N, C-alpha and C positions, 0 to 999 in steps of 0.2 A: 224128620223135620230138621230145618236148618238152623244153626244157632244165631241168635240175635247178636248182630255186632255190639261191640262195646261202645263205640260212637253212638249209637241209637239208644243204648241204655243210659248213656249220659244225658242226651238231649231229653229222654222221658223223665228222668230225675230232675233236671232242671224246671220242667214245665210242671211237676207235681209239686216243688217246693225249693228250699234252699239246701244246697249240696255242701256238705262240710268235707273237705278235702285235707287230711294231715300230709305233710310232706314225708315222701318216702325216698331215702337216698340210696337204697340198694333193694333188691328183691326181697330180702327176709324182712326188712322194715315194712314194705308193701303188704307181705303175707299176714304181719302181725296186725296192721290196720284193718285188713279184711277180716281177721279172726275177731276183731273188736267190734265189728259190725259197721264200719264206714262204708258208703256206698260208692267211693271213688277215691284215688289218691292223687297227689300233685308231685309231679317231679320237678324240683326246683334246680335252676341252673347253679345256684350257689351251693345247693346241696351236693351236687354231682362234683362241682370243682373243688369245694372245701373238703368233702368226705372222701371222695375217690382219688383226687389228684393232688390233695395239698395245697391247692391254689386259692387264690382270691377270686371273687367274682367280677371279673372285668373281661368276659368273653374269650378266653384263651383256649378253651376247648373247641376242637373242630366239629363240624356237622357229623362226621363219621363217628367220632368219640361219643358225642352226645346220644345219637341214634343208638349206638350199640348198648351203652350204658342205660338208658330209658327203656330201650327194647327188653333188656334183661328184667327190669322192674314190671313193664307191662304184661310180660309173659308169665311172671310169677304168679299172677292172680287172675281171678275171674272178673273182678270190678274194673271200671274204666281207669285209665290214667291220663291225665292232662300234663304236658310237658311244656317247659319254658324254652322257647325258642330264640331267646335274646333278640338280636336285630335282624335275625333271618339269615345270619352267615354270609351277607353280602347284598347285592341289589335285588331287584324284581326276579331275575332270573335264577338267583341262588335262593331266594325264597321259594319259588316254583319247585326247586329240586328238593328243598328241605321238607316241604309239606308232604311229596310223595315218599320221601325216604322215612319220614316218622308214620305214615299210614302203613308202609311195609313193616315197620317194626313193631306194628301192633298199638300204637298210642290212639287214643281216642280223640284228641284234639291238642292244640297249642296254643300258645300266645305269643305275640309278636309285639317288640316295643319300638317306640318312635325316638328313642335316643340315638345319637351319633355313635360311630365306632371310633376309638374304643370305648365301650360303654362302662358305667358305673353302677355300683349297687344303688337300687332305687331309694335308698334312704340316707345316701351320703350327699353332702354338698358337691357343688362344681360340675353338675350335670350339665348336659347341652342336648337339645332336640333338633331332628332333622326338619326342614321346611314340610308344611302339611303335604304338598303335591308328591314329595318323596316317598312318605308313609303311604299315601293312597295308592301309588303304584305298585308297591310291595304287597298291599292288602288285594287289590285287583289281580295281581299275578297269583297270589295264594289262591283266591276263588276260582280262577279259571284252571290252575293245575290240579285241584281238589278232585280226586277220582271216587272217594266215597263221599256222598252228598251230606252224609250226616257227621263227617270229621268236623269238629268244632274249631272255628277261627276266632280267636280272640285278639283284640287289638288293645294293646296297653299303652296309655299314654303317661308319660312323666313330666308332662307341660305345667303340673300343678307347682312343683318345686322350682320352674324356671320363670315361667311366665304368669303364674296365677290361676286361681280356680276358674275363673270364665275362660281363660285360654284352653285349659283342659276340658271344658264342657264343650266349646267349639269344635276342638279336634275330634272329641268323641262323636259328636253328630256328623262330621264330614266321614269318620271312619265307616260309620254305621251306613252312609249313603254308599260308600265304595264297597260295600258287601260284607262286612264283619258281622258276625253272628252275636258277639256280645264285647263288653267294654270293661277294661281293668283299669280303674283310674289309681294310679300308683302314687303313694306317700301323701295320702289326705292326712290333715293335720288336727281334726277335731271331729267328734261326733256331730256337730253342725255340719260340717263340710261334706261328710259321707251323707247326711240326710239332704243336704242341697244339691249334691250332685244328683242323686237319684230321682230328685223332684224334676230335675231338668234334662235328664238324658233317660228316655223312655225304652228301654231295652233290658236285656239280661246283663246284669252288672256282677262283677267280681271284686271281693273285698279281700286285702291281703291283711292279716292279722300277725304280722311277723314282730318278734320282741325286740325291745331296745331300738324302735325305729322312731319315725317323726310323728307317728299317729298314736291314738289311744288303743287299748287292747278291749275291743268290744266284743260281746258275745255273738254267737252265731244267731241266738234269738233276737237279740237287738238289730243286728244287720238284716235279718228276714224280715223284721217289722217294718224297715225302712224300704224294702223292696229288693234287696240283694239275693241273687240266686245261686252265687258261689262263695264260698268262704274258704280261703287257703291258710294253713298254719305251716308255712314251708320248712321252717328249721326246728320247730319245738321238739321233735323226737330226738334230732341230731345234737342240739344243745343239751338236752337232760343226758342223753349218752355220753357225750364228750365230758361232761361235767363228772358223771359218776366214773368213768373211765381214769379220769384224772386223779380224782380221790384215791381211787383203787391202787393206780400205779405208784402214787407217792406213797401209800401205806406199804405196799409190796416192797418198794426200794428199802424203806426203814426196816421192816419186820424181817423180811427174807421169807415170807409165807402169806399165801392168800387165805388161810383157814378163817379169818374174821369176816370174810366176804362171801362165804359159800351160801348163806341164806339170802343173799341179795343176787345171786347170780340165776341165770336160765339154767336148769338142770339140763343133763345129757337127754333125758326122756323129753322134757319139754321142747328142746331144741328139735328133736326127731319129730315130734307130733307137729309142731310149726311147719318142718319140711315135707310132711305127709310121707316120712321115711320108716320102712320097718327094717331095722338091721338085721333081723332073722331070716329075710328072704335071700 
């Protein structure tokens, strides 16, 4: 019996309910999310840039770099992974290449945003969006290039912060007509806006619950009640990990020993279990 594609698993999960996706910034984080019972993971562009390259989230990584890093994550787990494709790494032809590259790397879907290049983090001021026609051309190129019919194409709009909520709604409707499978309205600023957007855009919707951003931290249950089908927590595990690491390193610098931290560490055996590794073999 042939194995069900991860893209198919993701689409099935979306049809059945609201899919909660924690951000995985490397393969081990993805394994941990899978072990905790999550049905899918999200590969954040910020997570890859910050955690792996020590860079800000402004589109500095190339398609080759993102595909390789995201591929490690996708291949580390049996659950689907959705990847952040930023602005598609160029024009429509670049978007077409991107989608096929991510398919080969084992990703189940990607989201594509309508910011101008060089992009900014979605929750910062000073963003700008491309003309609707330019984004539509990219979406159409992605749909034509897709070889796996279940590979999920999510169109992200950053228009709320630039031109307001109604502009974001209008763009979302146009992106759906162009062939997008789902919509990601970035940086909505209140629960009322999340609800209003869901009422006006009838499609699978993705909500971003990033910390310290422009919007409220709503629960997955609240968002599901509004009609959202995907909720991402892109940097939650990363931020917690970095905070703990910073505290540990400061303490290590002062004491010269890590003994006080042993109970807060993943043990050697726990790490091996997470890796499905038997050192005795």
